[in-house]
MIDREN-905500 format. One record per residue (C-alpha): residue in three letters; x, y, z. Coordinates in steps of 0.5 Angstrom, whole numbers, padded with zeros to 4 digits, always signed. Layout:
<guses>
ALAXYZ ...
</guses>
This chain:
<guses>
MET-0054+0099-0046 HIS-0061+0097-0046 GLN-0068+0098-0042 SER-0068+0093-0037 TYR-0073+0097-0032 HIS-0079+0102-0033 ILE-0081+0107-0028 HIS-0088+0108-0025 SER-0089+0114-0020 ILE-0093+0113-0014 LEU-0093+0118-0009 LYS-0090+0125-0011 GLN-0091+0129-0004 GLY-0094+0128+0002 VAL-0091+0124+0008 HIS-0084+0124+0010 ILE-0081+0117+0009 GLU-0076+0115+0014 SER-0076+0107+0011 ILE-0079+0102+0007 ALA-0081+0095+0006 ALA-0084+0091+0001 TYR-0087+0084-0001 ASN-0090+0082-0007 ASN-0093+0088-0010 ASN-0094+0091-0004 VAL-0090+0097-0001 ILE-0090+0099+0007 LEU-0088+0106+0008 GLY-0085+0108+0015 THR-0085+0116+0016 ARG-0081+0121+0021 SER-0088+0122+0025 GLY-0088+0114+0027 GLN-0094+0112+0021 LEU-0094+0106+0018 ILE-0098+0106+0011 MET-0098+0100+0006 TYR-0100+0101-0002 SER-0101+0096-0007 VAL-0098+0097-0014 ASP-0101+0093-0020 GLU-0097+0092-0026 ASN-0100+0098-0030 GLY-0098+0103-0024 ALA-0104+0104-0021 VAL-0104+0105-0013 ASP-0109+0103-0008 MET-0108+0104+0000 LEU-0109+0098+0004 MET-0107+0099+0011 PHE-0106+0106+0015 ASN-0104+0106+0022 LYS-0103+0114+0024 ASN-0101+0113+0031 PHE-0096+0107+0031 SER-0090+0111+0034 LYS-0089+0117+0037 LYS-0082+0117+0034 PRO-0079+0116+0027 ILE-0080+0109+0024 ALA-0072+0107+0023 GLN-0072+0100+0020 MET-0077+0095+0017 GLU-0077+0088+0015 VAL-0083+0084+0012 ILE-0083+0076+0014 GLU-0088+0074+0008 ALA-0088+0067+0010 GLU-0091+0069+0017 SER-0095+0075+0015 LEU-0090+0079+0020 LEU-0087+0086+0020 PHE-0081+0087+0024 VAL-0081+0095+0026 LEU-0075+0099+0029 THR-0077+0105+0032 ASP-0076+0109+0039 ALA-0069+0104+0039 MET-0074+0098+0040 ILE-0076+0093+0036 HIS-0084+0092+0035 VAL-0088+0086+0031 CYS-0094+0087+0027 ASP-0099+0082+0024 ILE-0100+0084+0017 SER-0105+0078+0015 HIS-0111+0082+0016 MET-0112+0089+0012 GLU-0118+0091+0016 LYS-0113+0091+0023 ASN-0108+0096+0020 PHE-0102+0093+0023 SER-0105+0090+0029 PHE-0099+0090+0034 ILE-0097+0083+0037 HIS-0091+0084+0041 SER-0086+0090+0043 SER-0079+0087+0046 GLU-0076+0091+0052 LEU-0070+0086+0051 THR-0068+0090+0044 LYS-0068+0097+0048 GLY-0063+0101+0045 CYS-0063+0098+0038 SER-0060+0102+0032 LEU-0060+0097+0027 PHE-0062+0089+0026 THR-0062+0084+0021 MET-0066+0077+0020 ASP-0065+0070+0018 VAL-0071+0066+0016 LYS-0070+0058+0015 THR-0075+0053+0013 THR-0075+0046+0017 LYS-0079+0040+0018 SER-0081+0039+0025 THR-0081+0032+0028 THR-0089+0031+0026 GLY-0087+0033+0019 LYS-0090+0040+0019 THR-0086+0045+0015 VAL-0084+0051+0020 ASN-0080+0057+0019 VAL-0075+0059+0024 LEU-0074+0066+0025 ARG-0067+0069+0028 VAL-0066+0077+0029 CYS-0059+0080+0030 CYS-0060+0087+0034 VAL-0054+0092+0034 ILE-0055+0095+0041 LYS-0049+0100+0042 ARG-0043+0096+0041 ARG-0046+0089+0042 LEU-0049+0084+0037 GLN-0055+0081+0041 PHE-0059+0075+0038 PHE-0066+0073+0039 TYR-0071+0068+0036 TRP-0078+0069+0035 LYS-0083+0064+0038 PRO-0090+0065+0037 TYR-0092+0072+0039 ILE-0085+0074+0043 LEU-0078+0075+0042 GLU-0073+0070+0046 SER-0066+0071+0047 PRO-0061+0065+0047 ASP-0056+0069+0052 PHE-0051+0070+0046 SER-0048+0076+0044 ILE-0042+0079+0041 GLU-0038+0085+0043 LEU-0036+0090+0038 LYS-0030+0095+0037 ASP-0035+0100+0034 VAL-0042+0101+0033 PRO-0044+0098+0026 LYS-0047+0102+0020 ALA-0049+0096+0016 LEU-0051+0088+0017 CYS-0052+0082+0013 TRP-0054+0075+0016 VAL-0052+0069+0011 ASP-0053+0062+0014 ASP-0048+0062+0020 LEU-0045+0068+0018 ILE-0046+0075+0020 CYS-0042+0081+0016 VAL-0041+0087+0019 GLY-0040+0094+0016 TYR-0036+0099+0021 LYS-0035+0106+0019 ASP-0028+0104+0017 GLU-0028+0097+0015 TYR-0032+0090+0014 VAL-0031+0084+0018 ILE-0035+0077+0018 PHE-0037+0073+0024 ASN-0038+0065+0024 ILE-0043+0064+0030 LYS-0044+0056+0028 TYR-0045+0053+0035 ASN-0045+0059+0039 LYS-0038+0060+0038 THR-0035+0066+0035 GLU-0030+0067+0030 LYS-0028+0073+0027 HIS-0025+0075+0020 ASP-0023+0081+0018 LEU-0025+0083+0010 ILE-0023+0090+0007 VAL-0023+0097+0009 THR-0030+0101+0007 SER-0027+0107+0004 SER-0020+0110+0003 SER-0022+0117+0000 HIS-0030+0118+0001 ASN-0033+0119+0008 MET-0039+0114+0007 ASP-0043+0109+0010 PRO-0042+0102+0009 CYS-0046+0098+0004 ILE-0048+0090+0004 CYS-0052+0086+0000 LEU-0053+0079-0001 LEU-0053+0077-0008 LYS-0056+0071-0010 ASP-0051+0066-0006 ILE-0045+0071-0005 ILE-0044+0077-0001 GLY-0043+0084-0004 VAL-0040+0090+0000 SER-0038+0097-0003 LYS-0032+0100-0003 ASP-0031+0107-0006 GLU-0034+0106-0013 TYR-0033+0099-0013 LEU-0037+0093-0011 VAL-0033+0087-0008 THR-0036+0080-0008 ILE-0034+0075-0002 ASP-0036+0068-0002 PRO-0039+0066+0005 ASP-0037+0059+0004 VAL-0030+0060+0005 TYR-0031+0063+0012 LYS-0036+0057+0014 ALA-0030+0052+0016 ARG-0026+0053+0022 LYS-0019+0057+0021 ASP-0015+0051+0020 ASP-0019+0049+0014 LYS-0020+0056+0010 ALA-0016+0062+0007 LYS-0018+0069+0008 VAL-0020+0074+0003 GLN-0014+0079+0002 GLY-0014+0086+0000 ALA-0020+0090-0003 LEU-0019+0090-0011 ASP-0015+0083-0012 SER-0019+0077-0013 SER-0025+0078-0008 THR-0026+0071-0006 SER-0021+0065-0004 ASN-0020+0060-0009 LYS-0023+0055-0005 GLY-0030+0057-0006 LYS-0034+0059-0012 ASN-0030+0062-0018 PRO-0028+0069-0016 LEU-0032+0075-0019 GLN-0028+0081-0021 PRO-0030+0088-0017 ILE-0035+0092-0021 THR-0034+0099-0022 TRP-0039+0104-0022 SER-0040+0111-0024 GLY-0039+0114-0016 PRO-0039+0111-0009 LEU-0045+0106-0008 LEU-0050+0109-0003 ALA-0055+0103-0003 LEU-0055+0096-0006 VAL-0061+0091-0008 TRP-0060+0084-0012 ASP-0066+0083-0017 GLU-0063+0077-0021 PRO-0059+0077-0026 PHE-0058+0085-0024 VAL-0055+0089-0019 VAL-0059+0095-0017 GLY-0055+0101-0014 ARG-0056+0108-0012 VAL-0050+0113-0013 ALA-0050+0120-0013 ASN-0053+0122-0020 GLY-0058+0117-0020 ILE-0059+0109-0020 GLU-0055+0104-0024 ILE-0057+0097-0026 ARG-0051+0093-0027 CYS-0050+0085-0028 LEU-0045+0081-0024 GLU-0040+0079-0029 ALA-0037+0083-0035 ASN-0042+0081-0041 GLY-0043+0081-0048 ILE-0037+0082-0053 ASN-0036+0089-0051 LYS-0035+0086-0044 ASP-0039+0092-0040 THR-0043+0091-0034 LEU-0047+0097-0034 VAL-0054+0095-0037 GLN-0058+0101-0035 SER-0058+0108-0032 ILE-0064+0112-0029 PRO-0061+0119-0027 GLU-0068+0122-0026 LEU-0068+0118-0019 SER-0062+0122-0017 LYS-0066+0124-0011 THR-0067+0117-0008 LYS-0066+0115-0001 HIS-0068+0108+0000 LEU-0068+0102-0005 VAL-0072+0095-0003 ARG-0074+0089-0007 SER-0081+0086-0007 GLY-0081+0081-0011 ARG-0078+0078-0018 GLY-0077+0084-0023 THR-0080+0089-0018 ILE-0076+0094-0014 PHE-0079+0100-0010 ALA-0075+0107-0009 ALA-0076+0112-0005 ALA-0074+0119-0004 ILE-0076+0124+0002 SER-0083+0125+0000 GLU-0083+0121-0007 LEU-0084+0114-0008 TRP-0083+0110-0015 CYS-0084+0103-0017 ILE-0079+0100-0022 ARG-0081+0094-0026 MET-0077+0090-0030 VAL-0079+0090-0038 ASP-0081+0084-0041 ILE-0076+0079-0042 SER-0077+0077-0049 VAL-0077+0084-0051 GLN-0070+0085-0047 ARG-0068+0079-0050 GLN-0068+0082-0057 GLN-0065+0088-0055 LEU-0059+0084-0052 LEU-0058+0080-0058 GLN-0057+0086-0062 GLN-0052+0089-0057 LYS-0049+0082-0057 LYS-0050+0081-0050 PHE-0051+0074-0050 GLN-0050+0071-0043 LEU-0054+0076-0040 ALA-0060+0074-0045 ILE-0059+0067-0043 GLU-0059+0069-0035 LEU-0066+0073-0036 THR-0069+0067-0040 ASN-0067+0062-0035 ILE-0071+0066-0030 SER-0077+0067-0035 ASP-0084+0064-0034 GLU-0083+0061-0041 PRO-0085+0053-0042 GLU-0079+0049-0040 LEU-0078+0046-0047 ALA-0078+0053-0051 LYS-0074+0056-0046 ALA-0068+0051-0047 GLU-0069+0051-0054 THR-0068+0059-0054 ILE-0062+0058-0049 ARG-0059+0053-0054 GLN-0060+0058-0060 ILE-0057+0064-0056 HIS-0051+0059-0054 MET-0050+0058-0061 ARG-0050+0065-0063 TYR-0045+0067-0058 ALA-0041+0061-0060 LYS-0040+0063-0067 GLU-0039+0071-0065 LEU-0033+0069-0061 PHE-0031+0064-0066 ALA-0031+0070-0071 LEU-0027+0074-0066 LYS-0022+0069-0065 GLN-0024+0067-0058 PHE-0023+0060-0060 SER-0023+0057-0053 ALA-0029+0061-0050 ALA-0033+0059-0057 MET-0032+0052-0056 ASN-0035+0052-0049 GLU-0041+0056-0051 PHE-0042+0050-0057 GLU-0041+0045-0051 LYS-0046+0049-0047 ALA-0051+0049-0053 GLN-0050+0041-0054 ALA-0048+0043-0061 ASN-0047+0037-0066 PRO-0040+0036-0067 TYR-0040+0035-0074 ASP-0043+0042-0075 VAL-0037+0045-0071 ILE-0032+0041-0075 ARG-0035+0045-0081 LEU-0032+0051-0078 PHE-0025+0049-0080 PRO-0022+0048-0087 ASN-0020+0041-0089 LEU-0022+0037-0083 LEU-0028+0033-0086 GLN-0027+0028-0092 ASP-0034+0031-0095 LYS-0033+0039-0097 ALA-0040+0040-0094 SER-0043+0047-0095 ALA-0043+0051-0088 ASP-0050+0054-0090 SER-0052+0048-0087 PHE-0049+0050-0080 ASP-0055+0050-0075 ALA-0060+0053-0080 THR-0064+0056-0073 VAL-0059+0060-0072 PRO-0057+0067-0076 GLN-0050+0066-0079 VAL-0044+0070-0078 SER-0041+0073-0085 ASN-0034+0074-0083 MET-0032+0068-0081 PRO-0024+0068-0080 GLN-0019+0065-0085 LEU-0015+0061-0080 GLU-0007+0061-0081 ASP-0001+0059-0077 LYS-0002+0061-0069 ASP-0009+0062-0070 LEU-0010+0056-0073 GLU-0006+0052-0068 LYS-0010+0056-0062 ALA-0017+0054-0066 LEU-0015+0047-0067 LEU-0013+0046-0059 ALA-0020+0049-0057 LEU-0023+0044-0062 ILE-0019+0038-0059 GLU-0022+0040-0052 PHE-0029+0040-0055 LEU-0029+0034-0059 ALA-0026+0030-0053 LEU-0032+0032-0049 ALA-0037+0030-0055 ARG-0033+0024-0055 GLN-0034+0022-0048 LYS-0042+0023-0049 GLU-0042+0019-0055 VAL-0039+0013-0052 VAL-0044+0013-0046 LYS-0049+0014-0051 LEU-0047+0008-0055 ARG-0046+0004-0049 ASP-0053+0005-0047 SER-0056+0004-0053 LYS-0054-0002-0057 ASN-0057+0000-0064 ALA-0054+0007-0064 SER-0050+0009-0070 LYS-0042+0010-0069 SER-0042+0014-0075 LEU-0041+0021-0071 LEU-0036+0018-0067 SER-0032+0016-0073 ILE-0032+0023-0075 ILE-0030+0025-0068 ASP-0024+0021-0068 THR-0022+0022-0075 THR-0022+0029-0074 LEU-0018+0029-0067 LEU-0013+0025-0071 LYS-0012+0031-0076 CYS-0012+0036-0070 TYR-0007+0032-0067 LEU-0003+0031-0073 GLN-0002+0039-0073 THR-0002+0040-0066 ASN+0001+0034-0062 ASP+0003+0028-0065 SER+0004+0024-0059 LEU-0003+0023-0058 ILE-0004+0020-0064 ALA-0003+0013-0062 PRO-0007+0013-0056 LEU-0013+0015-0060 LEU-0012+0010-0066 ARG-0012+0005-0060 LEU-0019+0007-0059 ASN-0021+0004-0066 GLN-0026+0009-0068 CYS-0023+0013-0074 HIS-0025+0012-0081 LEU-0020+0007-0084 GLU-0019+0010-0091 GLU-0019+0017-0089 SER-0015+0016-0083 GLU-0010+0012-0088 LYS-0009+0017-0093 THR-0008+0023-0088 LEU-0003+0019-0084 LEU+0001+0017-0091 LYS+0001+0024-0092 HIS+0004+0026-0086 ASP+0009+0020-0086 LYS+0006+0017-0080 ILE+0008+0010-0081 SER+0008+0007-0074 GLU+0001+0010-0073 LEU-0001+0007-0079 ILE+0001+0001-0077 ILE-0003+0002-0070 LEU-0009+0004-0075 TYR-0009-0002-0079 GLN-0008-0007-0072 THR-0014-0004-0069 ASN-0018-0004-0075 GLY-0017-0012-0076 GLN-0012-0010-0082 HIS-0007-0015-0080 LYS-0004-0017-0087 LYS-0003-0010-0089 ALA+0000-0008-0083 LEU+0005-0014-0083 GLU+0007-0012-0090 LEU+0008-0005-0088 LEU+0013-0007-0083 LYS+0016-0012-0087 SER+0018-0007-0092 GLN+0020-0002-0087 ALA+0024-0007-0083 LYS+0029-0007-0089 LYS+0029+0000-0090 GLU+0035+0004-0086 GLY+0034+0010-0083 SER+0026+0008-0081 ASN+0024+0008-0074 LEU+0021+0001-0076 TYR+0028-0002-0078 GLY+0029-0009-0076 TYR+0025-0015-0073 ASP+0023-0013-0066 ARG+0017-0009-0068 THR+0014-0015-0073 ILE+0016-0020-0068 ARG+0012-0016-0062 TYR+0006-0015-0067 LEU+0006-0023-0069 GLN+0006-0024-0062 GLN+0000-0020-0060 LEU-0004-0023-0066 GLY-0006-0030-0062 SER-0008-0037-0065 SER-0014-0034-0069 HIS-0009-0031-0074 MET-0005-0037-0074 ASN-0004-0037-0081 LEU-0002-0030-0082 ILE+0003-0031-0076 LEU+0006-0037-0080 GLU+0006-0033-0086 PHE+0010-0027-0084 SER+0014-0031-0079 ASP+0018-0035-0084 TRP+0022-0029-0087 ILE+0024-0027-0080 LEU+0026-0034-0078 LYS+0030-0034-0085 ALA+0034-0028-0083 ASP+0035-0029-0076 PRO+0033-0035-0073 GLU+0035-0034-0066 LYS+0030-0027-0066 GLY+0025-0030-0070 LEU+0024-0036-0065 ARG+0022-0031-0060 ILE+0015-0031-0064 PHE+0013-0037-0061 THR+0017-0037-0054 ASP+0017-0030-0051 ASP+0013-0030-0044 PHE+0006-0027-0047 ILE+0000-0030-0046 GLU-0002-0030-0053 VAL+0004-0034-0055 GLU+0004-0039-0050 ASN-0003-0040-0052 LEU-0001-0042-0059 PRO-0003-0049-0062 ARG+0004-0052-0061 ALA+0002-0058-0066 THR+0001-0053-0071 VAL+0008-0049-0069 LEU+0011-0056-0069 ASP+0009-0058-0076 PHE+0011-0051-0079 LEU+0018-0051-0076 LEU+0019-0059-0078 SER+0017-0057-0085 HIS+0021-0050-0086 HIS+0026-0049-0080 LYS+0028-0056-0077 GLN+0034-0053-0074 LEU+0029-0049-0069 VAL+0025-0055-0067 ILE+0030-0057-0061 PRO+0030-0050-0058 TYR+0023-0049-0059 LEU+0021-0056-0056 GLU+0026-0055-0050 HIS+0022-0049-0048 VAL+0016-0052-0049 ILE+0018-0057-0044 ASN+0023-0054-0039 VAL+0019-0047-0039 TRP+0012-0048-0040 LYS+0012-0055-0037 ASP+0008-0058-0042 HIS+0007-0066-0041 ASN+0004-0067-0048 THR+0006-0074-0050 LEU+0007-0072-0057 ILE+0012-0066-0055 HIS+0016-0071-0051 ASN+0016-0076-0057 VAL+0018-0071-0062 LEU+0024-0068-0058 ILE+0027-0075-0056 LYS+0027-0077-0064 GLN+0030-0070-0065 TYR+0035-0071-0060 ARG+0037-0078-0063 GLU+0037-0076-0070 LYS+0042-0070-0068 VAL+0046-0075-0065 GLU+0046-0080-0070 ASN+0048-0075-0075 ILE+0054-0072-0071 MET+0056-0079-0070 LYS+0056-0080-0078 ASP+0060-0074-0079 LEU+0065-0076-0073 ASP+0066-0082-0077 ASN+0069-0078-0083 PRO+0076-0076-0081 ASP+0076-0069-0085 MET+0070-0067-0081 ALA+0072-0069-0074 THR+0073-0063-0069 GLU+0073-0062-0062 ARG+0067-0058-0063 LEU+0063-0064-0066 LYS+0065-0068-0060 ASP+0063-0063-0055 GLN+0056-0062-0059 LEU+0055-0070-0059 ARG+0057-0070-0051 ASP+0052-0065-0050 TYR+0046-0068-0054 ARG+0047-0075-0052 THR+0047-0072-0045 LYS+0040-0069-0046 LEU+0038-0075-0049 TYR+0040-0079-0043 ASN+0037-0074-0038 ILE+0030-0074-0042 LEU+0029-0081-0043 GLU+0031-0082-0035 ASN+0027-0077-0032 SER+0021-0076-0037 THR+0015-0080-0035 ASN+0011-0077-0041 TYR+0014-0080-0047 SER+0011-0087-0050 PRO+0017-0092-0049 ASP+0014-0097-0054 ILE+0014-0092-0060 ILE+0020-0089-0058 LEU+0023-0096-0058 LYS+0021-0098-0065 ASP+0026-0093-0069 PHE+0031-0093-0064 PRO+0038-0096-0067 THR+0040-0103-0064 ASN+0048-0102-0065 ILE+0049-0095-0062 LEU+0046-0092-0056 LEU+0045-0098-0052 GLU+0045-0094-0045 GLU+0039-0090-0048 ARG+0036-0096-0051 ALA+0037-0099-0044 LEU+0033-0094-0041 ILE+0027-0095-0045 LEU+0027-0102-0044 GLU+0027-0100-0037 ARG+0020-0097-0038 LEU+0018-0103-0041 LYS+0020-0107-0035 LYS+0024-0111-0040 HIS+0029-0113-0034 GLU+0033-0119-0038 LYS+0034-0115-0044 VAL+0036-0109-0040 LEU+0041-0113-0036 ALA+0043-0117-0042 ILE+0045-0110-0045 TYR+0049-0108-0039 ILE+0053-0114-0038 GLN+0054-0118-0044 ILE+0055-0112-0049 LEU+0057-0106-0044 GLY+0060-0111-0039 ASP+0058-0105-0034 VAL+0057-0109-0027 ASP+0056-0103-0023 LYS+0050-0100-0028 ALA+0047-0107-0028 ALA+0047-0107-0020 GLN+0044-0100-0019 TYR+0039-0102-0024 CYS+0037-0108-0020 GLU+0037-0104-0014 ARG+0032-0099-0017 ASN+0027-0104-0019 TYR+0028-0109-0013 ASP+0021-0107-0010 ASP+0017-0108-0016 GLU+0021-0114-0018 PRO+0024-0118-0012 ASP+0028-0123-0017 ILE+0031-0118-0020 PHE+0038-0120-0017 PHE+0037-0127-0019 LEU+0036-0125-0026 LEU+0043-0121-0026 LEU+0046-0127-0023 LYS+0043-0132-0028 THR+0045-0127-0034 ILE+0052-0127-0031 LEU+0053-0135-0030 SER+0049-0137-0036 PRO+0051-0132-0041 MET+0048-0132-0049 LYS+0052-0135-0054 PHE+0050-0130-0059 PRO+0049-0122-0059 PRO+0042-0120-0057 TYR+0042-0115-0063 GLU+0046-0115-0070 GLY+0052-0111-0071 VAL+0054-0111-0063 GLU+0059-0116-0060 LEU+0059-0119-0053 HIS+0063-0117-0048 GLU+0070-0121-0047 GLY+0069-0121-0040 PHE+0062-0124-0040 LYS+0062-0129-0046 LYS+0063-0135-0041 PRO+0060-0135-0034 ASN+0064-0130-0029 GLU+0065-0133-0022 ASP+0069-0128-0019 VAL+0063-0123-0021 ALA+0058-0127-0019 VAL+0061-0129-0012 ASN+0062-0121-0011 LEU+0055-0120-0012 LEU+0053-0126-0008 ASN+0057-0123-0002 LYS+0054-0116-0003 TYR+0047-0118-0004 GLY+0046-0124-0001 THR+0040-0122+0003 LYS+0036-0121-0004 ILE+0038-0127-0007 ASP+0034-0134-0006 PRO+0039-0139-0005 SER+0034-0145-0008 LYS+0033-0141-0014 ILE+0041-0139-0015 TRP+0044-0146-0013 PRO+0042-0149-0020 PHE+0046-0144-0024 LEU+0052-0144-0020 PRO+0058-0148-0023 ASP+0059-0155-0021 GLU+0067-0154-0020 MET+0066-0148-0016 PRO+0069-0149-0009 VAL+0064-0149-0003 HIS+0069-0144+0001 ARG+0068-0139-0004 MET+0061-0139-0002 LEU+0062-0139+0005 ASN+0061-0132+0006 TYR+0054-0132+0002 LEU+0052-0138+0006 ASP+0053-0136+0013 THR+0050-0129+0011 VAL+0044-0133+0008 ILE+0043-0138+0014 ARG+0044-0132+0019 THR+0038-0128+0016 LYS+0034-0135+0015 THR+0035-0136+0023 ALA+0034-0129+0025 HIS+0027-0129+0021 GLU+0025-0136+0024 HIS+0027-0134+0031 HIS+0023-0127+0030 MET+0017-0131+0027 GLU+0017-0136+0033 MET+0017-0130+0038 LYS+0011-0126+0035 LYS+0007-0133+0035 ALA+0008-0134+0042 LEU+0006-0126+0044 LEU+0000-0127+0040 GLN-0002-0134+0043 ALA-0001-0130+0050 GLU-0006-0124+0048 ILE-0011-0129+0046 ARG-0011-0132+0052 ARG-0011-0126+0056 CYS-0017-0124+0052 THR-0021-0130+0053 ASP-0020-0129+0061 LEU-0023-0122+0060 VAL-0029-0125+0056 ARG-0030-0131+0061 GLU-0030-0126+0067 GLN-0035-0121+0064 GLN-0039-0127+0063 ASN-0039-0129+0070 ILE-0042-0122+0072 SER-0049-0123+0075 PHE-0054-0118+0078 GLU-0061-0119+0080 ILE-0067-0114+0078 ASN-0074-0115+0082 GLU-0080-0111+0084 PHE-0076-0106+0088 THR-0071-0104+0083 THR-0071-0097+0081 CYS-0068-0093+0075 PRO-0063-0088+0078 GLU-0065-0083+0072 CYS-0073-0084+0072 LYS-0074-0086+0079 LYS-0079-0092+0077 ARG-0079-0099+0078 PHE-0077-0104+0072 ALA-0083-0108+0069 ASN-0083-0115+0067 GLN-0081-0114+0060 SER-0077-0107+0061 ALA-0071-0107+0056 PHE-0065-0104+0061 VAL-0057-0102+0060 ARG-0052-0104+0065 TYR-0046-0099+0066 PRO-0039-0101+0068 ASN-0040-0098+0075 GLY-0046-0103+0076 GLU-0052-0098+0075 ILE-0058-0100+0071 VAL-0062-0096+0068 HIS-0068-0096+0063 LEU-0066-0097+0055 SER-0070-0091+0054 CYS-0067-0087+0060 HIS-0060-0089+0057 ASP-0062-0086+0050 LYS-0064-0079+0053 ARG-0058-0079+0057 ILE-0054-0080+0051 MET-0058-0075+0047 ALA-0057-0070+0053 ALA-0049-0071+0052 ASN-0049-0070+0045 LEU-0053-0064+0045 PHE-0049-0060+0051 GLY-0042-0063+0048 ASN-0041-0067+0055 
</guses>
């Protein structure tokens, strides 16, 4: 214990004190004989009587309440409330009002709220709750009078204690406590706890900062009023007397405080609860404080005769017996603080410092130092989580906190440098086994919060150093290695760990996967890839195989193209199919790799993968690059030529080769036929002339070399159907293409168009049968005047009968159509001419009597006018106005 208050005796005998009230350094006594006396007590205990009203009442003064903001004193005497003015000392409690409505009152409580009026003026709203028999009656104070809002609550018994908090009324009966929610003048009752189970005593209620304290035997039970401010379907009730005193929905619940005996009276003087018990006055704090977890602060047995307790202001309490009066004043906070620090009651020292009058900066530094001392004491007692909470409150430098742990920092700095402003604790524990694990877990929580703050600081200040963040992350890495290694990878991806120290630590713990992440986030890709390569061939390693290396290479992107090519080579050699995924998987980084560079690499080192790579680029990624298409066509051509050479060797000819030839030739044919992105002139230069003639014809088709295409189809391949299909495809662009086809058939070449090929036997001389069939089938698309000179002289005319009939009929129908069209057009011209002549013959007269229907004015000699189809004539200006109006209103 320490001395938190000292006592001044004010009165030792005299009047019979029935009730007391106080404000500032003034105390008001209400006597049994109905007198009111006010004393002023200075800091040294000197007493001065300020007011005295000998005949205020003929009955005892039962209760008093001071409203300092309004300089009013509410007095309960003769079962009725009276109001006095205490602003003028010379008037000795001048009487203001006596409320007959409160007749029969045995107890009252008050609520004062400060609000702003509509004019911006600060107004104090005073509400009064009176116990009148078994009823709570409510009033409010208007200037000079108490008014009733006609609102009351019927009770089961006469209350012995009252407390008003916002819209809650806590009522203490002889046997239990209840609370009423009176918001919007709607009553809602909640049962709390019984008052006592073993003592016959009156209930006791006190407002402790922002919670309600009620007495039960030798316990002070706290209740959170926020739980009861909502409606019933929004909250939970407090259950029992000695369980958690408030609902989990409110503030953190406080455990019941044990006193030396049943509580008779309570006063809250932050941060202390001052209570009257049978053998004196005890001063306690709300929560168990200090290393020894004791709530008792001071005991004052010499005030055992006390009957009344009242607080007048911060640090000042008045206590009264039947005929004695004492002033209890708080000891200077700086003196108390020294005592509390010696007793290791750090939390109470902090609370006292918070309410001191010291300058804010000095106060903040003092509180920080106390938190630091408290944290180190807790750490020495192996209460690691609580210690880290105190370090956090002290805003301790994470580097200093890390020094409490062995082998966590790269430099073995001396612990003597640990916050020199705070006395050192000599008995720091040696951390081993479970203690070490608990300490590391607590440190992790502290460093995680410190890291968040450091990241925010770095984000807000561009010039801030990252050294502290590096220390924090490196230490977290070491902690995770000893506690929870599943958190290592997420930490390493944040890329702030010290590279060399982290590398050494991970190698020591054989964390190869995590080491690769460290290399990756620090840009050490070559080291990571070399490590992956060595692990890929090591059986039993969790990195065995190629998948992890492939994924790593895929994530690098085009900026590291040289590394990708260097380290993809060994995978492509070992497993070409898997290795090709480095350049073809569906990742944005892979798709954005420079395709020309990849193509050059594959052409130089892995030519067998060029075709599958280019097929993926064209078919999946829909690349329209001309170079890509040209190269793929070249690769197909070379592949087909090589297979053909192999098939020429009887020893190598197999069904598998034949299937491959068929597949690749089909692919070549399809790309030449369907793609519009290759350069036919470039492709044609390297294309063979003695093989792949159908494919050559497709290239020539793109170049519009119709005669050469038809020569291949007819004179070399002898495929009339393909030639006809070709002509049908190109007829719209070249109307004479069927004439070229017949010319090729009727006037064949004497020598092959290319070396190494032979002319088709069926077309070495004019083939009249094929020509006649084509004439009969496509007669409407062949001009007879052009084809007639090429027909053989000896060809019988009857073979041409069908063709000539079709041509003549077509020509005749066309001539008839043109004649009808001409006649119709001439008729339309005549009709239009008649309409023009009819309109030209229309005449009308405008004289001095003609008026405009729009403006009702006459036409002047030189007026411009407009005539409507209905014969109406208006001025040109009036017509313009009408058009503007129509446009404006959408008509």
